[in-house]
MIZA-449406 format. One record per residue (C-alpha): x, y, z negated; residue in three letters; chain. Coordinates in nm, 3 decimals. Example, Ala and Ser with C-alpha at 12.3 -4.5 7.8 and 13.67 -1.06 7.14 Angstrom:
2
east, north, up, vexgu, lumba
1.230, -0.450, -0.780, ALA, A
1.367, -0.106, -0.714, SER, A
***
This chain:
227
east, north, up, vexgu, lumba
5.050, 2.519, 1.810, MET, A
5.325, 2.705, 1.988, ASN, A
5.251, 3.020, 2.225, HIS, A
5.319, 2.790, 2.561, GLY, A
5.088, 2.532, 2.452, ALA, A
4.832, 2.800, 2.350, LYS, A
4.880, 2.997, 2.743, SER, A
4.855, 2.638, 2.894, LEU, A
4.482, 2.562, 2.717, LEU, A
4.395, 2.948, 2.788, LEU, A
4.494, 2.895, 3.158, GLY, A
4.310, 2.563, 3.150, LEU, A
3.995, 2.707, 2.997, THR, A
4.003, 3.011, 3.300, VAL, A
4.002, 2.734, 3.553, LEU, A
3.707, 2.577, 3.395, LEU, A
3.546, 2.889, 3.360, LEU, A
3.575, 2.908, 3.769, LEU, A
3.496, 2.560, 3.859, SER, A
3.185, 2.583, 3.666, THR, A
3.080, 2.954, 3.794, ALA, A
3.168, 2.942, 4.149, LEU, A
2.929, 2.671, 4.246, PRO, A
2.669, 2.862, 4.127, VAL, A
2.691, 3.166, 4.332, TYR, A
2.765, 2.988, 4.636, ALA, A
2.448, 2.801, 4.596, ALA, A
2.310, 3.172, 4.724, GLY, A
2.046, 3.197, 4.423, ARG, A
2.223, 3.368, 4.169, PRO, A
2.104, 3.251, 3.779, GLN, A
2.154, 3.377, 3.439, ALA, A
2.434, 3.212, 3.303, LEU, A
2.428, 3.136, 2.919, PRO, A
2.671, 3.287, 2.685, PRO, A
2.990, 3.089, 2.735, LEU, A
3.003, 2.993, 2.365, PRO, A
2.735, 2.786, 2.474, GLU, A
2.873, 2.616, 2.750, TRP, A
2.918, 2.233, 2.690, PRO, A
3.265, 2.210, 2.761, ILE, A
3.419, 2.580, 2.752, ILE, A
3.245, 2.654, 2.402, GLY, A
3.440, 2.390, 2.220, PRO, A
3.788, 2.473, 2.375, LEU, A
3.717, 2.887, 2.326, LEU, A
3.620, 2.798, 1.955, ARG, A
3.946, 2.624, 1.890, TRP, A
4.129, 2.843, 2.052, LEU, A
4.012, 3.078, 1.779, GLY, A
3.859, 3.317, 2.091, LEU, A
3.489, 3.333, 1.932, VAL, A
3.383, 3.260, 1.613, PRO, A
3.318, 2.863, 1.503, ALA, A
2.912, 2.786, 1.522, ALA, A
2.772, 2.809, 1.210, PRO, A
2.724, 2.487, 1.039, THR, A
2.315, 2.452, 1.056, PRO, A
2.143, 2.441, 0.736, THR, A
2.001, 2.076, 0.675, PRO, A
1.598, 2.028, 0.661, THR, A
1.478, 2.003, 0.279, PRO, A
1.367, 1.667, 0.205, ALA, A
1.033, 1.654, 0.127, PRO, A
0.898, 1.635, -0.250, THR, A
0.809, 1.264, -0.311, PRO, A
0.445, 1.214, -0.437, THR, A
0.466, 1.140, -0.784, PRO, A
0.474, 0.775, -0.895, ALA, A
0.094, 0.663, -1.006, VAL, A
0.083, 0.597, -1.371, PRO, A
0.128, 0.208, -1.429, GLU, A
-0.088, 0.023, -1.681, TYR, A
-0.048, -0.351, -1.801, ARG, A
-0.362, -0.534, -1.925, ILE, A
-0.360, -0.789, -2.117, THR, A
-0.723, -0.801, -2.259, ASN, A
-1.063, -0.702, -2.183, LEU, A
-1.026, -0.433, -2.535, ARG, A
-0.726, -0.279, -2.304, ASP, A
-0.877, -0.211, -2.002, LEU, A
-1.199, -0.045, -2.191, LEU, A
-0.947, 0.163, -2.415, ALA, A
-0.802, 0.273, -2.114, LEU, A
-1.092, 0.367, -1.924, ALA, A
-1.210, 0.582, -2.209, LYS, A
-0.885, 0.784, -2.204, THR, A
-0.881, 0.874, -1.861, LEU, A
-0.976, 1.226, -1.736, ARG, A
-1.166, 1.255, -1.402, ALA, A
-0.982, 1.210, -1.091, GLY, A
-0.669, 1.096, -1.295, GLU, A
-0.556, 0.802, -1.052, ARG, A
-0.357, 0.481, -1.243, VAL, A
-0.287, 0.141, -1.105, ARG, A
-0.374, -0.179, -1.343, ILE, A
-0.152, -0.476, -1.337, VAL, A
-0.219, -0.803, -1.484, ALA, A
0.025, -1.116, -1.446, THR, A
-0.154, -1.452, -1.377, ALA, A
-0.094, -1.514, -1.714, GLU, A
-0.237, -1.241, -1.847, GLU, A
-0.546, -1.269, -1.630, LEU, A
-0.613, -1.646, -1.751, GLN, A
-0.594, -1.527, -2.088, GLU, A
-0.833, -1.271, -2.026, ALA, A
-1.061, -1.467, -1.841, LEU, A
-1.041, -1.729, -2.140, ASN, A
-1.161, -1.461, -2.379, ALA, A
-1.391, -1.380, -2.123, TYR, A
-1.567, -1.733, -2.176, ILE, A
-1.559, -1.750, -2.511, SER, A
-1.752, -1.466, -2.587, THR, A
-1.995, -1.419, -2.295, THR, A
-1.927, -1.668, -2.015, GLY, A
-2.026, -1.992, -2.191, GLN, A
-2.385, -1.799, -2.279, ARG, A
-2.398, -1.753, -1.916, GLN, A
-2.330, -2.144, -1.806, GLY, A
-1.966, -2.068, -1.746, LEU, A
-1.794, -2.360, -1.904, ARG, A
-1.404, -2.289, -1.787, SER, A
-1.236, -2.112, -1.492, ALA, A
-0.866, -2.106, -1.399, THR, A
-0.701, -1.869, -1.123, VAL, A
-0.456, -1.898, -0.911, THR, A
-0.286, -1.626, -0.742, LEU, A
-0.114, -1.655, -0.375, ASP, A
-0.021, -1.382, -0.159, GLN, A
-0.272, -1.174, -0.114, GLU, A
-0.540, -1.415, -0.195, THR, A
-0.664, -1.636, -0.477, PHE, A
-0.765, -1.972, -0.563, LYS, A
-1.038, -2.018, -0.866, ALA, A
-1.153, -2.321, -0.988, GLN, A
-1.505, -2.317, -1.240, ALA, A
-1.691, -2.546, -1.432, THR, A
-2.029, -2.404, -1.454, ILE, A
-2.397, -2.505, -1.545, ASP, A
-2.656, -2.581, -1.245, ARG, A
-2.910, -2.329, -1.413, THR, A
-2.653, -2.037, -1.392, ALA, A
-2.633, -2.061, -1.034, LEU, A
-3.004, -2.118, -0.999, GLU, A
-3.029, -1.773, -1.147, LYS, A
-2.842, -1.609, -0.917, MET, A
-3.076, -1.743, -0.682, GLY, A
-2.882, -2.016, -0.552, MET, A
-3.049, -2.354, -0.452, ALA, A
-2.766, -2.609, -0.507, VAL, A
-2.882, -2.973, -0.331, PRO, A
-2.699, -3.197, -0.595, LEU, A
-2.842, -3.329, -0.896, SER, A
-2.562, -3.285, -1.134, SER, A
-2.640, -3.071, -1.439, ASP, A
-2.267, -2.937, -1.433, THR, A
-2.098, -2.835, -1.092, LEU, A
-1.757, -2.796, -1.044, GLN, A
-1.679, -2.513, -0.822, LEU, A
-1.322, -2.505, -0.631, ASP, A
-1.321, -2.137, -0.433, ALA, A
-1.041, -1.912, -0.237, SER, A
-1.070, -1.592, -0.115, GLY, A
-0.967, -1.240, -0.100, THR, A
-0.983, -0.887, -0.328, LEU, A
-1.052, -0.551, -0.170, GLY, A
-1.213, -0.208, -0.228, ALA, A
-1.507, -0.051, -0.095, ALA, A
-1.693, 0.231, -0.151, ASP, A
-1.522, 0.272, -0.494, CYS, A
-1.632, -0.093, -0.582, TYR, A
-1.397, -0.426, -0.594, LEU, A
-1.520, -0.666, -0.345, THR, A
-1.443, -1.026, -0.337, VAL, A
-1.458, -1.218, 0.034, THR, A
-1.499, -1.589, -0.036, LEU, A
-1.306, -1.783, 0.257, GLN, A
-1.392, -2.132, 0.092, GLU, A
-1.588, -2.285, -0.155, VAL, A
-1.655, -2.639, -0.267, ARG, A
-1.904, -2.763, -0.512, VAL, A
-1.827, -3.098, -0.643, ASN, A
-1.592, -3.140, -0.320, GLY, A
-1.869, -3.071, -0.082, GLU, A
-1.801, -2.740, 0.141, THR, A
-2.019, -2.454, 0.090, PHE, A
-2.169, -2.330, 0.419, PRO, A
-2.368, -2.001, 0.320, LEU, A
-2.041, -1.837, 0.277, LEU, A
-2.194, -1.499, 0.356, SER, A
-2.470, -1.564, 0.105, LEU, A
-2.207, -1.645, -0.152, GLY, A
-2.026, -1.300, -0.046, ASN, A
-2.331, -1.121, -0.090, ARG, A
-2.447, -1.266, -0.406, LEU, A
-2.109, -1.152, -0.593, ILE, A
-2.075, -0.857, -0.416, ASN, A
-2.407, -0.714, -0.536, ASP, A
-2.332, -0.854, -0.885, MET, A
-2.025, -0.669, -0.913, LEU, A
-2.182, -0.330, -0.763, VAL, A
-2.481, -0.352, -1.053, ASN, A
-2.241, -0.441, -1.322, GLN, A
-1.954, -0.186, -1.216, TRP, A
-1.909, 0.059, -1.455, PRO, A
-1.984, 0.418, -1.239, PRO, A
-1.722, 0.645, -1.384, GLU, A
-1.455, 0.354, -1.229, ALA, A
-1.355, 0.381, -0.844, CYS, A
-1.117, 0.147, -0.700, VAL, A
-0.923, 0.229, -0.384, GLU, A
-0.691, -0.036, -0.351, GLN, A
-0.626, -0.428, -0.457, VAL, A
-0.325, -0.611, -0.414, SER, A
-0.193, -0.978, -0.491, ILE, A
0.098, -1.153, -0.550, THR, A
0.189, -1.480, -0.668, PRO, A
0.281, -1.295, -1.008, ALA, A
0.031, -1.052, -1.037, GLN, A
-0.257, -0.866, -0.913, VAL, A
-0.243, -0.463, -0.887, ALA, A
-0.564, -0.269, -0.887, VAL, A
-0.530, 0.107, -0.795, GLU, A
-0.794, 0.400, -0.815, GLY, A
-0.921, 0.694, -1.063, TYR, A
-1.154, 0.792, -1.325, ARG, A
-1.498, 0.938, -1.115, ARG, A
***
């Protein structure tokens, strides 16, 4: 920039100073004015003309350190789940993931080893967004042993249920939304929910604490820690 243009800008700066400061004093109430470099229009002009140092570049606020990712383990059968439980340290948090196919395989393995002895003949599970659907063929006597009186004459019952999974007080919880027995709507959902969740509490391993459960059409994920 040539000397004449810079002088002209300096003159304009002085005029701006006078036009800003004079009304303050004319008001009859003297006010403490901020330093010139802090004035909205004057400050940038003074810095551009080189009459005051440039404003320092503000130091960026450091980004928060992200929480370390929770280790994720894919479980394909009950043996994997039991083996993982033995290796975890107290307080160690993990996320256990199983696809719909893996969940079905684990269910089939349970039926072949334990379920049939308890009257569970077959079962299938379908995952949806935050919900599940289950179908099972079960002996009538198995439900009666659980305290559920079924007003049907058939010795083998077809159960169809839908619901959600959650966590409360470190336990896995089941909330049934609909249950049908041999095509008939089961009216006492609250009773069914209580029986299932009481059974989960009684059989739940005391060292396992479930904090969160999520369901998608592809998989179910359970997050928690070892107590």
